[in-house]
mmCIF file as gemmi writes it, N, C-alpha and C atoms, coordinates in Angstrom:
data_model
loop_
_atom_site.group_PDB
_atom_site.id
_atom_site.type_symbol
_atom_site.label_atom_id
_atom_site.label_alt_id
_atom_site.label_comp_id
_atom_site.label_asym_id
_atom_site.label_entity_id
_atom_site.label_seq_id
_atom_site.pdbx_PDB_ins_code
_atom_site.Cartn_x
_atom_site.Cartn_y
_atom_site.Cartn_z
_atom_site.occupancy
_atom_site.B_iso_or_equiv
_atom_site.pdbx_formal_charge
_atom_site.auth_seq_id
_atom_site.auth_asym_id
_atom_site.pdbx_PDB_model_num
ATOM 1 N N . MET Axp A 1 ? -3.513 5.597 -16.954 1 0 ? 1 A 1
ATOM 2 C CA . MET Axp A 1 ? -3.2 4.419 -16.163 1 0 ? 1 A 1
ATOM 3 C C . MET Axp A 1 ? -4.461 3.595 -15.937 1 0 ? 1 A 1
ATOM 4 N N . LYS Axp A 2 ? -4.366 2.341 -16.242 1 0 ? 2 A 1
ATOM 5 C CA . LYS Axp A 2 ? -5.473 1.446 -15.955 1 0 ? 2 A 1
ATOM 6 C C . LYS Axp A 2 ? -5.297 0.894 -14.546 1 0 ? 2 A 1
ATOM 7 N N . SER Axp A 3 ? -6.405 0.688 -13.889 1 0 ? 3 A 1
ATOM 8 C CA . SER Axp A 3 ? -6.377 0.135 -12.543 1 0 ? 3 A 1
ATOM 9 C C . SER Axp A 3 ? -5.873 -1.304 -12.589 1 0 ? 3 A 1
ATOM 10 N N . ASN Axp A 4 ? -4.997 -1.665 -11.657 1 0 ? 4 A 1
ATOM 11 C CA . ASN Axp A 4 ? -4.531 -3.039 -11.592 1 0 ? 4 A 1
ATOM 12 C C . ASN Axp A 4 ? -4.589 -3.602 -10.168 1 0 ? 4 A 1
ATOM 13 N N . MET Axp A 5 ? -5.313 -2.907 -9.28 1 0 ? 5 A 1
ATOM 14 C CA . MET Axp A 5 ? -5.444 -3.364 -7.896 1 0 ? 5 A 1
ATOM 15 C C . MET Axp A 5 ? -6.906 -3.592 -7.552 1 0 ? 5 A 1
ATOM 16 N N . GLY Axp A 6 ? -7.196 -4.753 -6.983 1 0 ? 6 A 1
ATOM 17 C CA . GLY Axp A 6 ? -8.544 -5.069 -6.551 1 0 ? 6 A 1
ATOM 18 C C . GLY Axp A 6 ? -8.846 -4.485 -5.178 1 0 ? 6 A 1
ATOM 19 N N . ILE Axp A 7 ? -10.105 -4.573 -4.79 1 0 ? 7 A 1
ATOM 20 C CA . ILE Axp A 7 ? -10.552 -3.992 -3.526 1 0 ? 7 A 1
ATOM 21 C C . ILE Axp A 7 ? -9.9 -4.659 -2.318 1 0 ? 7 A 1
ATOM 22 N N . ILE Axp A 8 ? -9.735 -5.974 -2.356 1 0 ? 8 A 1
ATOM 23 C CA . ILE Axp A 8 ? -9.13 -6.676 -1.214 1 0 ? 8 A 1
ATOM 24 C C . ILE Axp A 8 ? -7.673 -6.254 -1.046 1 0 ? 8 A 1
ATOM 25 N N . ASP Axp A 9 ? -6.964 -6.136 -2.152 1 0 ? 9 A 1
ATOM 26 C CA . ASP Axp A 9 ? -5.571 -5.69 -2.112 1 0 ? 9 A 1
ATOM 27 C C . ASP Axp A 9 ? -5.475 -4.28 -1.532 1 0 ? 9 A 1
ATOM 28 N N . ARG Axp A 10 ? -6.38 -3.396 -1.939 1 0 ? 10 A 1
ATOM 29 C CA . ARG Axp A 10 ? -6.384 -2.025 -1.432 1 0 ? 10 A 1
ATOM 30 C C . ARG Axp A 10 ? -6.69 -1.988 0.061 1 0 ? 10 A 1
ATOM 31 N N . ILE Axp A 11 ? -7.637 -2.804 0.507 1 0 ? 11 A 1
ATOM 32 C CA . ILE Axp A 11 ? -7.996 -2.844 1.93 1 0 ? 11 A 1
ATOM 33 C C . ILE Axp A 11 ? -6.82 -3.348 2.76 1 0 ? 11 A 1
ATOM 34 N N . ILE Axp A 12 ? -6.137 -4.375 2.294 1 0 ? 12 A 1
ATOM 35 C CA . ILE Axp A 12 ? -4.984 -4.919 3.02 1 0 ? 12 A 1
ATOM 36 C C . ILE Axp A 12 ? -3.889 -3.858 3.15 1 0 ? 12 A 1
ATOM 37 N N . ARG Axp A 13 ? -3.651 -3.119 2.08 1 0 ? 13 A 1
ATOM 38 C CA . ARG Axp A 13 ? -2.632 -2.068 2.124 1 0 ? 13 A 1
ATOM 39 C C . ARG Axp A 13 ? -3.019 -0.951 3.095 1 0 ? 13 A 1
ATOM 40 N N . LEU Axp A 14 ? -4.284 -0.573 3.096 1 0 ? 14 A 1
ATOM 41 C CA . LEU Axp A 14 ? -4.728 0.486 4.01 1 0 ? 14 A 1
ATOM 42 C C . LEU Axp A 14 ? -4.676 0.021 5.467 1 0 ? 14 A 1
ATOM 43 N N . ILE Axp A 15 ? -4.974 -1.241 5.72 1 0 ? 15 A 1
ATOM 44 C CA . ILE Axp A 15 ? -4.838 -1.784 7.076 1 0 ? 15 A 1
ATOM 45 C C . ILE Axp A 15 ? -3.374 -1.741 7.508 1 0 ? 15 A 1
ATOM 46 N N . ALA Axp A 16 ? -2.459 -2.076 6.597 1 0 ? 16 A 1
ATOM 47 C CA . ALA Axp A 16 ? -1.029 -2.015 6.906 1 0 ? 16 A 1
ATOM 48 C C . ALA Axp A 16 ? -0.605 -0.58 7.236 1 0 ? 16 A 1
ATOM 49 N N . VAL Axp A 17 ? -1.146 0.391 6.504 1 0 ? 17 A 1
ATOM 50 C CA . VAL Axp A 17 ? -0.847 1.802 6.769 1 0 ? 17 A 1
ATOM 51 C C . VAL Axp A 17 ? -1.315 2.187 8.172 1 0 ? 17 A 1
ATOM 52 N N . ILE Axp A 18 ? -2.519 1.767 8.524 1 0 ? 18 A 1
ATOM 53 C CA . ILE Axp A 18 ? -3.065 2.087 9.847 1 0 ? 18 A 1
ATOM 54 C C . ILE Axp A 18 ? -2.233 1.453 10.95 1 0 ? 18 A 1
ATOM 55 N N . VAL Axp A 19 ? -1.839 0.19 10.76 1 0 ? 19 A 1
ATOM 56 C CA . VAL Axp A 19 ? -1.022 -0.502 11.775 1 0 ? 19 A 1
ATOM 57 C C . VAL Axp A 19 ? 0.327 0.195 11.947 1 0 ? 19 A 1
ATOM 58 N N . ILE Axp A 20 ? 0.961 0.57 10.846 1 0 ? 20 A 1
ATOM 59 C CA . ILE Axp A 20 ? 2.249 1.264 10.931 1 0 ? 20 A 1
ATOM 60 C C . ILE Axp A 20 ? 2.086 2.598 11.642 1 0 ? 20 A 1
ATOM 61 N N . ALA Axp A 21 ? 1.017 3.326 11.338 1 0 ? 21 A 1
ATOM 62 C CA . ALA Axp A 21 ? 0.775 4.611 11.996 1 0 ? 21 A 1
ATOM 63 C C . ALA Axp A 21 ? 0.562 4.425 13.498 1 0 ? 21 A 1
ATOM 64 N N . ILE Axp A 22 ? -0.205 3.426 13.885 1 0 ? 22 A 1
ATOM 65 C CA . ILE Axp A 22 ? -0.436 3.159 15.314 1 0 ? 22 A 1
ATOM 66 C C . ILE Axp A 22 ? 0.874 2.81 16.012 1 0 ? 22 A 1
ATOM 67 N N . LEU Axp A 23 ? 1.684 1.957 15.389 1 0 ? 23 A 1
ATOM 68 C CA . LEU Axp A 23 ? 2.966 1.587 15.988 1 0 ? 23 A 1
ATOM 69 C C . LEU Axp A 23 ? 3.884 2.798 16.143 1 0 ? 23 A 1
ATOM 70 N N . TYR Axp A 24 ? 3.845 3.694 15.156 1 0 ? 24 A 1
ATOM 71 C CA . TYR Axp A 24 ? 4.692 4.885 15.236 1 0 ? 24 A 1
ATOM 72 C C . TYR Axp A 24 ? 4.214 5.837 16.33 1 0 ? 24 A 1
ATOM 73 N N . PHE Axp A 25 ? 2.917 6.125 16.358 1 0 ? 25 A 1
ATOM 74 C CA . PHE Axp A 25 ? 2.409 7.108 17.316 1 0 ? 25 A 1
ATOM 75 C C . PHE Axp A 25 ? 2.363 6.589 18.755 1 0 ? 25 A 1
ATOM 76 N N . THR Axp A 26 ? 2.4 5.277 18.944 1 0 ? 26 A 1
ATOM 77 C CA . THR Axp A 26 ? 2.498 4.726 20.294 1 0 ? 26 A 1
ATOM 78 C C . THR Axp A 26 ? 3.958 4.463 20.673 1 0 ? 26 A 1
ATOM 79 N N . GLU Axp A 27 ? 4.873 4.904 19.816 1 0 ? 27 A 1
ATOM 80 C CA . GLU Axp A 27 ? 6.318 4.812 20.022 1 0 ? 27 A 1
ATOM 81 C C . GLU Axp A 27 ? 6.828 3.386 20.189 1 0 ? 27 A 1
ATOM 82 N N . VAL Axp A 28 ? 6.174 2.454 19.523 1 0 ? 28 A 1
ATOM 83 C CA . VAL Axp A 28 ? 6.664 1.074 19.499 1 0 ? 28 A 1
ATOM 84 C C . VAL Axp A 28 ? 7.837 0.968 18.523 1 0 ? 28 A 1
ATOM 85 N N . ILE Axp A 29 ? 7.753 1.721 17.43 1 0 ? 29 A 1
ATOM 86 C CA . ILE Axp A 29 ? 8.855 1.76 16.467 1 0 ? 29 A 1
ATOM 87 C C . ILE Axp A 29 ? 9.406 3.184 16.421 1 0 ? 29 A 1
ATOM 88 N N . ASP Axp A 30 ? 10.704 3.276 16.194 1 0 ? 30 A 1
ATOM 89 C CA . ASP Axp A 30 ? 11.323 4.591 16.054 1 0 ? 30 A 1
ATOM 90 C C . ASP Axp A 30 ? 12.611 4.447 15.267 1 0 ? 30 A 1
ATOM 91 N N . GLY Axp A 31 ? 13.241 5.547 14.998 1 0 ? 31 A 1
ATOM 92 C CA . GLY Axp A 31 ? 14.523 5.542 14.301 1 0 ? 31 A 1
ATOM 93 C C . GLY Axp A 31 ? 14.408 5.131 12.845 1 0 ? 31 A 1
ATOM 94 N N . THR Axp A 32 ? 15.397 4.381 12.393 1 0 ? 32 A 1
ATOM 95 C CA . THR Axp A 32 ? 15.479 3.969 11.003 1 0 ? 32 A 1
ATOM 96 C C . THR Axp A 32 ? 14.303 3.081 10.607 1 0 ? 32 A 1
ATOM 97 N N . LEU Axp A 33 ? 13.907 2.191 11.49 1 0 ? 33 A 1
ATOM 98 C CA . LEU Axp A 33 ? 12.775 1.314 11.198 1 0 ? 33 A 1
ATOM 99 C C . LEU Axp A 33 ? 11.508 2.126 10.97 1 0 ? 33 A 1
ATOM 100 N N . ALA Axp A 34 ? 11.275 3.128 11.792 1 0 ? 34 A 1
ATOM 101 C CA . ALA Axp A 34 ? 10.098 3.98 11.636 1 0 ? 34 A 1
ATOM 102 C C . ALA Axp A 34 ? 10.153 4.737 10.307 1 0 ? 34 A 1
ATOM 103 N N . LEU Axp A 35 ? 11.322 5.197 9.928 1 0 ? 35 A 1
ATOM 104 C CA . LEU Axp A 35 ? 11.477 5.91 8.666 1 0 ? 35 A 1
ATOM 105 C C . LEU Axp A 35 ? 11.172 5.003 7.477 1 0 ? 35 A 1
ATOM 106 N N . ILE Axp A 36 ? 11.738 3.813 7.486 1 0 ? 36 A 1
ATOM 107 C CA . ILE Axp A 36 ? 11.525 2.871 6.38 1 0 ? 36 A 1
ATOM 108 C C . ILE Axp A 36 ? 10.055 2.452 6.302 1 0 ? 36 A 1
ATOM 109 N N . LEU Axp A 37 ? 9.467 2.099 7.436 1 0 ? 37 A 1
ATOM 110 C CA . LEU Axp A 37 ? 8.059 1.706 7.437 1 0 ? 37 A 1
ATOM 111 C C . LEU Axp A 37 ? 7.154 2.883 7.087 1 0 ? 37 A 1
ATOM 112 N N . GLY Axp A 38 ? 7.532 4.08 7.457 1 0 ? 38 A 1
ATOM 113 C CA . GLY Axp A 38 ? 6.769 5.266 7.097 1 0 ? 38 A 1
ATOM 114 C C . GLY Axp A 38 ? 6.754 5.491 5.592 1 0 ? 38 A 1
ATOM 115 N N . ILE Axp A 39 ? 7.89 5.319 4.958 1 0 ? 39 A 1
ATOM 116 C CA . ILE Axp A 39 ? 7.975 5.456 3.502 1 0 ? 39 A 1
ATOM 117 C C . ILE Axp A 39 ? 7.119 4.398 2.821 1 0 ? 39 A 1
ATOM 118 N N . ILE Axp A 40 ? 7.199 3.166 3.314 1 0 ? 40 A 1
ATOM 119 C CA . ILE Axp A 40 ? 6.378 2.089 2.764 1 0 ? 40 A 1
ATOM 120 C C . ILE Axp A 40 ? 4.894 2.394 2.954 1 0 ? 40 A 1
ATOM 121 N N . ALA Axp A 41 ? 4.531 2.928 4.121 1 0 ? 41 A 1
ATOM 122 C CA . ALA Axp A 41 ? 3.131 3.263 4.391 1 0 ? 41 A 1
ATOM 123 C C . ALA Axp A 41 ? 2.628 4.343 3.44 1 0 ? 41 A 1
ATOM 124 N N . VAL Axp A 42 ? 3.45 5.341 3.164 1 0 ? 42 A 1
ATOM 125 C CA . VAL Axp A 42 ? 3.052 6.397 2.228 1 0 ? 42 A 1
ATOM 126 C C . VAL Axp A 42 ? 2.849 5.823 0.827 1 0 ? 42 A 1
ATOM 127 N N . ILE Axp A 43 ? 3.758 4.965 0.406 1 0 ? 43 A 1
ATOM 128 C CA . ILE Axp A 43 ? 3.627 4.334 -0.913 1 0 ? 43 A 1
ATOM 129 C C . ILE Axp A 43 ? 2.364 3.48 -0.966 1 0 ? 43 A 1
ATOM 130 N N . PHE Axp A 44 ? 2.107 2.692 0.072 1 0 ? 44 A 1
ATOM 131 C CA . PHE Axp A 44 ? 0.887 1.877 0.127 1 0 ? 44 A 1
ATOM 132 C C . PHE Axp A 44 ? -0.362 2.743 0.059 1 0 ? 44 A 1
ATOM 133 N N . ALA Axp A 45 ? -0.371 3.851 0.787 1 0 ? 45 A 1
ATOM 134 C CA . ALA Axp A 45 ? -1.546 4.727 0.793 1 0 ? 45 A 1
ATOM 135 C C . ALA Axp A 45 ? -1.778 5.326 -0.592 1 0 ? 45 A 1
ATOM 136 N N . ILE Axp A 46 ? -0.73 5.808 -1.225 1 0 ? 46 A 1
ATOM 137 C CA . ILE Axp A 46 ? -0.877 6.415 -2.554 1 0 ? 46 A 1
ATOM 138 C C . ILE Axp A 46 ? -1.366 5.39 -3.562 1 0 ? 46 A 1
ATOM 139 N N . THR Axp A 47 ? -0.739 4.225 -3.587 1 0 ? 47 A 1
ATOM 140 C CA . THR Axp A 47 ? -1.145 3.211 -4.564 1 0 ? 47 A 1
ATOM 141 C C . THR Axp A 47 ? -2.563 2.713 -4.3 1 0 ? 47 A 1
ATOM 142 N N . SER Axp A 48 ? -2.989 2.698 -3.054 1 0 ? 48 A 1
ATOM 143 C CA . SER Axp A 48 ? -4.358 2.285 -2.746 1 0 ? 48 A 1
ATOM 144 C C . SER Axp A 48 ? -5.371 3.29 -3.267 1 0 ? 48 A 1
ATOM 145 N N . PHE Axp A 49 ? -5.08 4.567 -3.126 1 0 ? 49 A 1
ATOM 146 C CA . PHE Axp A 49 ? -6.021 5.59 -3.561 1 0 ? 49 A 1
ATOM 147 C C . PHE Axp A 49 ? -6.081 5.747 -5.078 1 0 ? 49 A 1
ATOM 148 N N . VAL Axp A 50 ? -4.958 5.55 -5.77 1 0 ? 50 A 1
ATOM 149 C CA . VAL Axp A 50 ? -4.972 5.673 -7.23 1 0 ? 50 A 1
ATOM 150 C C . VAL Axp A 50 ? -5.279 4.342 -7.916 1 0 ? 50 A 1
ATOM 151 N N . ARG Axp A 51 ? -5.332 3.265 -7.154 1 0 ? 51 A 1
ATOM 152 C CA . ARG Axp A 51 ? -5.653 1.922 -7.638 1 0 ? 51 A 1
ATOM 153 C C . ARG Axp A 51 ? -4.687 1.429 -8.709 1 0 ? 51 A 1
ATOM 154 N N . PHE Axp A 52 ? -3.451 1.846 -8.612 1 0 ? 52 A 1
ATOM 155 C CA . PHE Axp A 52 ? -2.436 1.43 -9.572 1 0 ? 52 A 1
ATOM 156 C C . PHE Axp A 52 ? -1.12 1.199 -8.847 1 0 ? 52 A 1
ATOM 157 N N . CYS Axp A 53 ? -0.53 0.028 -9.051 1 0 ? 53 A 1
ATOM 158 C CA . CYS Axp A 53 ? 0.766 -0.294 -8.459 1 0 ? 53 A 1
ATOM 159 C C . CYS Axp A 53 ? 1.777 -0.488 -9.585 1 0 ? 53 A 1
ATOM 160 N N . PRO Axp A 54 ? 2.813 0.331 -9.632 1 0 ? 54 A 1
ATOM 161 C CA . PRO Axp A 54 ? 3.813 0.193 -10.696 1 0 ? 54 A 1
ATOM 162 C C . PRO Axp A 54 ? 4.499 -1.178 -10.72 1 0 ? 54 A 1
ATOM 163 N N . LEU Axp A 55 ? 4.735 -1.77 -9.557 1 0 ? 55 A 1
ATOM 164 C CA . LEU Axp A 55 ? 5.36 -3.095 -9.533 1 0 ? 55 A 1
ATOM 165 C C . LEU Axp A 55 ? 4.449 -4.162 -10.123 1 0 ? 55 A 1
ATOM 166 N N . TYR Axp A 56 ? 3.153 -4.036 -9.885 1 0 ? 56 A 1
ATOM 167 C CA . TYR Axp A 56 ? 2.204 -4.961 -10.507 1 0 ? 56 A 1
ATOM 168 C C . TYR Axp A 56 ? 2.278 -4.845 -12.025 1 0 ? 56 A 1
ATOM 169 N N . TRP Axp A 57 ? 2.39 -3.618 -12.518 1 0 ? 57 A 1
ATOM 170 C CA . TRP Axp A 57 ? 2.469 -3.381 -13.946 1 0 ? 57 A 1
ATOM 171 C C . TRP Axp A 57 ? 3.727 -4.017 -14.532 1 0 ? 57 A 1
ATOM 172 N N . VAL Axp A 58 ? 4.864 -3.859 -13.844 1 0 ? 58 A 1
ATOM 173 C CA . VAL Axp A 58 ? 6.136 -4.409 -14.316 1 0 ? 58 A 1
ATOM 174 C C . VAL Axp A 58 ? 6.068 -5.934 -14.41 1 0 ? 58 A 1
ATOM 175 N N . PHE Axp A 59 ? 5.456 -6.573 -13.4 1 0 ? 59 A 1
ATOM 176 C CA . PHE Axp A 59 ? 5.388 -8.029 -13.372 1 0 ? 59 A 1
ATOM 177 C C . PHE Axp A 59 ? 4.122 -8.595 -14.028 1 0 ? 59 A 1
ATOM 178 N N . GLY Axp A 60 ? 3.261 -7.732 -14.544 1 0 ? 60 A 1
ATOM 179 C CA . GLY Axp A 60 ? 2.054 -8.182 -15.235 1 0 ? 60 A 1
ATOM 180 C C . GLY Axp A 60 ? 0.985 -8.751 -14.315 1 0 ? 60 A 1
ATOM 181 N N . ILE Axp A 61 ? 0.931 -8.269 -13.086 1 0 ? 61 A 1
ATOM 182 C CA . ILE Axp A 61 ? -0.032 -8.767 -12.102 1 0 ? 61 A 1
ATOM 183 C C . ILE Axp A 61 ? -1.245 -7.852 -12.097 1 0 ? 61 A 1
ATOM 184 N N . LYS Axp A 62 ? -2.44 -8.45 -12.019 1 0 ? 62 A 1
ATOM 185 C CA . LYS Axp A 62 ? -3.676 -7.681 -11.858 1 0 ? 62 A 1
ATOM 186 C C . LYS Axp A 62 ? -4.509 -8.382 -10.802 1 0 ? 62 A 1
ATOM 187 N N . THR Axp A 63 ? -4.928 -7.638 -9.798 1 0 ? 63 A 1
ATOM 188 C CA . THR Axp A 63 ? -5.79 -8.218 -8.773 1 0 ? 63 A 1
ATOM 189 C C . THR Axp A 63 ? -7.214 -7.681 -8.875 1 0 ? 63 A 1
ATOM 190 N N . CYS Axp A 64 ? -7.466 -6.89 -9.897 1 0 ? 64 A 1
ATOM 191 C CA . CYS Axp A 64 ? -8.822 -6.34 -10.066 1 0 ? 64 A 1
ATOM 192 C C . CYS Axp A 64 ? -9.552 -7.106 -11.162 1 0 ? 64 A 1
ATOM 193 N N . LYS Axp A 65 ? -10.859 -7.051 -11.076 1 0 ? 65 A 1
ATOM 194 C CA . LYS Axp A 65 ? -11.685 -7.664 -12.105 1 0 ? 65 A 1
ATOM 195 C C . LYS Axp A 65 ? -11.807 -6.681 -13.256 1 0 ? 65 A 1
ATOM 196 N N . THR Axp A 66 ? -11.576 -7.156 -14.464 1 0 ? 66 A 1
ATOM 197 C CA . THR Axp A 66 ? -11.686 -6.298 -15.63 1 0 ? 66 A 1
ATOM 198 C C . THR Axp A 66 ? -12.746 -6.846 -16.565 1 0 ? 66 A 1
ATOM 199 N N . LYS Axp A 67 ? -13.376 -5.955 -17.284 1 0 ? 67 A 1
ATOM 200 C CA . LYS Axp A 67 ? -14.371 -6.343 -18.279 1 0 ? 67 A 1
ATOM 201 C C . LYS Axp A 67 ? -13.682 -6.394 -19.639 1 0 ? 67 A 1
ATOM 202 N N . GLU Axp A 68 ? -13.49 -7.592 -20.148 1 0 ? 68 A 1
ATOM 203 C CA . GLU Axp A 68 ? -12.844 -7.722 -21.462 1 0 ? 68 A 1
ATOM 204 C C . GLU Axp A 68 ? -13.7 -8.544 -22.37 1 0 ? 68 A 1
């Protein structure tokens, strides 16, 4: 897998993960909304760490700088 996510995109996703976690642990969100946002947060965290987003690949989007 080639990387297709830039550093700014990864930082934004990790900030979203942190915000969702704070909202969950302070009990601002719960129930179905917490479950859906939790799943999204896990996906964001995984894609940030592996620097690859499958949806970016499908749509041909790259936010990282490549040497070509």
